[in-house]
C-alpha positions in Angstrom: 0.0 0.0 0.0 1.4 3.4 -1.0 2.1 5.9 1.9 0.4 9.3 1.7 2.6 12.5 1.5 -0.1 14.8 2.7 0.7 16.8 5.9 -1.9 16.4 8.5 -3.5 19.6 9.9 -2.6 18.8 13.5 1.1 18.6 12.6 0.9 21.9 10.7 -0.6 23.7 13.7 2.2 22.4 15.9 4.8 23.7 13.5 3.1 27.1 13.2 3.0 27.5 17.0 6.7 26.6 17.3 7.6 29.0 14.6 5.6 31.8 16.1 7.2 31.1 19.5 10.7 31.2 18.0 9.9 34.5 16.2 8.5 36.0 19.4 11.5 35.0 21.4 13.8 36.4 18.7 11.9 39.7 18.6 11.9 39.9 22.4 15.6 39.3 22.6 16.3 42.1 20.1 13.7 44.6 21.0 12.9 44.0 24.7 16.3 44.1 26.2 16.5 42.8 29.7 12.9 43.6 30.4 9.9 41.4 30.1 7.9 41.6 26.9 4.8 41.4 28.9 5.5 44.7 30.8 3.8 47.8 29.6 6.3 50.3 28.1 6.2 54.0 27.4 8.1 56.1 25.0 10.3 59.2 25.3 12.6 61.1 23.0 16.1 62.5 23.4 18.4 64.5 21.1 22.2 63.9 20.8 24.9 65.6 18.7 26.8 62.2 18.5 25.8 58.8 19.6 29.3 57.3 19.2 28.2 53.9 17.9 24.9 53.5 19.7 22.5 51.1 18.0 18.8 50.3 18.1 18.1 47.8 20.8 20.8 49.1 23.1 19.7 49.0 26.8 18.4 51.9 28.8 19.5 52.0 32.5 18.4 53.9 35.6 21.0 53.7 38.4 22.6 50.6 36.9 19.2 48.7 36.4 18.0 48.0 32.9 14.5 49.5 32.4 14.1 49.5 28.6 15.8 49.8 25.3 16.5 52.1 22.3 13.7 51.6 19.8 14.9 53.8 17.0 17.7 56.1 15.9 17.1 58.8 13.3 19.0 61.7 11.7 17.2 65.0 12.1 20.0 67.6 11.9 18.0 70.3 13.7 21.1 72.1 15.1 24.6 71.4 16.3 23.3 69.9 19.6 20.3 68.0 18.0 21.8 66.0 15.2 20.2 62.6 16.1 16.8 61.7 17.5 16.6 58.7 19.7 13.3 57.1 20.8 13.4 55.2 24.1 11.0 52.6 25.5 11.0 52.2 29.3 8.8 50.2 31.6 5.7 52.0 32.9 6.7 52.0 36.6 9.7 54.2 35.9 7.5 57.1 34.8 7.2 58.6 38.3 11.0 59.0 38.3 11.1 60.9 35.1 10.2 64.4 36.1 10.8 67.7 34.3 14.4 67.9 35.5 15.3 64.3 34.5 18.3 63.9 32.2 19.6 61.4 29.7 23.2 60.6 28.8 25.3 58.3 26.7 27.3 55.6 28.5 29.9 53.0 27.7 30.1 49.5 29.1 33.9 49.3 29.7 36.4 51.6 28.0 35.7 50.2 24.5 32.5 48.3 25.1 28.9 48.7 23.9 27.0 51.9 24.3 23.9 52.3 26.4 21.5 55.1 27.5 21.7 56.2 31.2 18.6 58.0 32.6 19.1 60.2 35.6 15.9 60.5 37.7 14.6 64.0 38.4 13.3 65.5 41.6 10.2 63.7 42.7 8.4 66.9 43.8 8.5 68.2 40.2 5.8 67.3 37.7 6.2 64.1 35.6 7.2 64.3 32.0 4.4 63.7 29.5 4.7 60.4 27.6 6.5 60.9 24.3 8.1 64.2 25.4 11.8 65.0 25.1 14.2 64.3 28.0 17.0 66.8 28.6 20.4 65.6 27.4 23.4 65.6 29.7 26.7 65.5 27.9 29.0 62.8 29.3 31.8 63.3 26.8 32.7 60.8 24.1 35.7 58.5 23.9 37.5 60.8 21.4 37.4 63.7 23.8 38.5 61.5 26.7 41.4 60.2 24.7 42.2 63.8 23.6 42.3 64.9 27.2 44.3 61.9 28.1 46.8 62.7 25.4 47.1 66.2 26.7 47.7 64.9 30.2 50.3 62.5 28.9 52.0 65.4 27.1 52.1 67.4 30.3 53.4 64.5 32.2 56.1 63.9 29.7 57.1 67.6 30.0 57.1 67.3 33.8 59.3 64.2 33.6 61.7 65.9 31.2 62.0 68.8 33.6 62.5 66.5 36.6 65.2 64.6 34.6 67.0 67.8 33.9 66.8 68.9 37.6 68.1 65.5 38.9 70.9 65.7 36.3 72.0 69.1 37.6 71.8 67.8 41.1 73.9 64.7 40.3 76.5 67.0 38.6 76.7 69.2 41.6 75.3 72.3 39.8 73.5 75.0 41.7 72.8 75.2 45.4 70.8 72.0 45.5 73.6 70.1 43.7 76.2 71.4 46.1 74.1 70.5 49.1 73.8 66.9 47.8 77.4 66.5 46.6 79.6 68.5 48.9 80.3 67.7 52.6 80.9 71.3 53.6 77.3 71.6 54.8 77.6 68.4 56.8 80.8 69.6 58.4 79.3 72.9 59.3 76.1 71.4 60.6 78.2 68.9 62.7 80.2 71.8 64.1 77.1 73.8 64.8 75.5 70.9 66.6 78.6 70.5 68.7 78.6 74.2 69.6 74.9 74.1 70.4 75.5 71.1 72.6 78.2 73.0 74.5 76.0 76.0 74.8 73.1 74.0 76.1 75.4 72.4 78.7 76.7 75.8 79.8 73.1 77.0 80.1 72.3 74.0 82.2 75.2 74.6 84.5 74.3 78.3 84.8 70.8 77.3 85.5 72.0 75.0 88.2 74.2 77.7 89.8 71.3 80.2 89.6 69.0 77.7 91.3 71.6 77.0 94.0 72.1 80.8 94.6 68.4 81.3 94.9 68.1 78.4 97.3 71.0 79.8 99.4 69.3 83.2 99.5 66.1 81.6 100.5 67.9 79.7 103.2 69.5 82.9 104.5 66.2 84.7 104.5 64.6 81.9 106.4 67.5 82.0 109.0 67.2 85.7 109.4 63.4 85.5 109.8 63.8 82.7 112.3 66.3 84.8 114.3 64.0 87.9 114.2 61.1 85.7 115.4 63.3 84.4 118.2 64.4 88.0 119.2 68.0 87.1 118.4 70.5 89.7 117.2 70.2 93.5 116.9 67.3 93.4 114.4 65.4 90.9 116.5 65.8 93.1 119.6 64.9 96.2 117.7 61.7 94.6 116.5 60.8 92.7 119.7 62.3 94.7 122.6 60.1 97.7 123.6 63.0 99.3 125.6 64.5 101.0 122.5 61.1 102.6 121.7 60.7 103.7 125.3 64.2 105.2 125.3 63.6 107.0 122.0 60.3 108.3 123.3 61.9 109.5 126.5 64.8 111.1 124.7 62.4 112.8 122.3 60.5 114.2 125.3 63.6 115.6 127.0 64.8 117.2 123.8 61.5 118.7 123.3 61.6 120.2 126.9 65.1 121.6 126.4 64.1 123.2 123.1 61.0 124.7 124.8 63.2 126.3 127.5 65.6 127.6 124.9 62.6 129.2 123.0 61.5 130.7 126.3 64.9 132.3 127.0 65.6 130.1 130.0 69.1 129.2 130.9 72.4 130.2 129.2 71.4 128.6 125.9 68.1 130.4 126.1 69.8 133.7 126.8 72.2 133.1 123.9 69.4 132.4 121.6 66.9 135.0 122.7 68.9 137.9 124.4 70.2 140.6 122.0 72.4 142.3 124.7 74.6 139.2 124.9 74.9 139.2 121.2 76.0 142.9 121.2 78.5 142.3 124.1 80.0 139.4 122.2 80.2 141.6 119.1 81.8 144.5 120.9 84.3 142.0 122.5 85.2 140.7 119.1 85.8 144.3 117.8 88.0 145.2 120.7 90.0 142.0 120.3 90.5 142.8 116.6 91.7 146.4 117.5 94.1 145.0 120.1 95.6 142.5 117.6 96.0 145.3 115.1 97.7 147.6 117.5 100.1 144.8 118.6 101.0 144.2 115.0 101.8 147.9 114.6 103.6 148.6 117.9 104.9 145.4 119.3 107.5 147.2 121.5 104.7 148.8 123.3 103.6 145.5 124.6 106.8 143.4 124.5 110.3 144.4 125.7 113.3 142.5 124.6 116.8 142.6 126.2 119.8 140.6 125.2 121.6 141.2 128.5 
C-alpha cells in the first residue's frame, strides 16, 4: 500500500505554534532588552549631537538597572546639539522617576564596550514628563574627547618628567645650590660643628641654671634663717623689732629734747639767753671788735707790749 505524502492539519498547527514562539523569542531578545515583553512600556525622546556607535536595541539603564531599550535612531539635523533623535522605550513603573528635570546621557560598558543610555531621575516633587516628550540631554563626553584629554595629560606628564630629569641631572653633577648640598660635605661639616657648639651652649646654660638655682636656694635659706632669728628675738634686728626698751628710750629722749628746746625758745638758761637775748649778742660783738683792734695795735707797735733785752 502506497504511503500518503499529505501533511496532517494537526502537525501543521504544531509547526506554526513553534515558529511563532521562536519568532516571538527572537523579537523579544532584540527589542525587549533585559525587560519582560509582557510589561507595559512608554516612549520618550532624546536628542544627541553624536551617539558614538549607539545602535537600536541598546539597553536603557536607571541607576545601573535595565529598564528599557532604544527603539529607533534617526538623523534629524536640527542644530549642532540636535543631530540625532533617539526614541526610548522604558517600563511604565519608571514614569514617576522621570520628572521635568530628569536627564539622559550616553554611557559605555567598559572603555571600548557597547553603548547604552543612562537615565538620571529628576526631583520627585517636580511634575512628571508627558509620555512621548523630550528628556534633557546631559553630555557625558565621548571617547575621542576623553582620549584627547588623556593625550594632553600624557604630554604634560612627559614635559614634567623631562624637567624632573634635567633637575636631577644638575643635582647629580653638583650644579647649583641643590647640587652642592647633595654632593659636597661642607654643609655636613658645618652642621656637625654647629650641633657641637649648640651642645656645649646647652650644657653651659644648664650649668648656669643649676648655679642660679643654687644661689636662689642659698638666698632663700639665709632669709629663712634671718626670719627665724628675728622671730626668736635674736640679734640686733630681733631686739629692735621685739624689745620695747628702744622705743621707750627713744620716746623718753624725744620728750627731754622737746623740753630743752621749749626752755631755749622761752629764753631760760644760758642757751636760752644766747638764743633770745640781744644784749649778749651785742656784748660778744663788741668784744670781738676790741680783740681785733688790740691785735691790730700789737702788730703795729709790738715794742709797746713786748720788751726784749739781750743782756
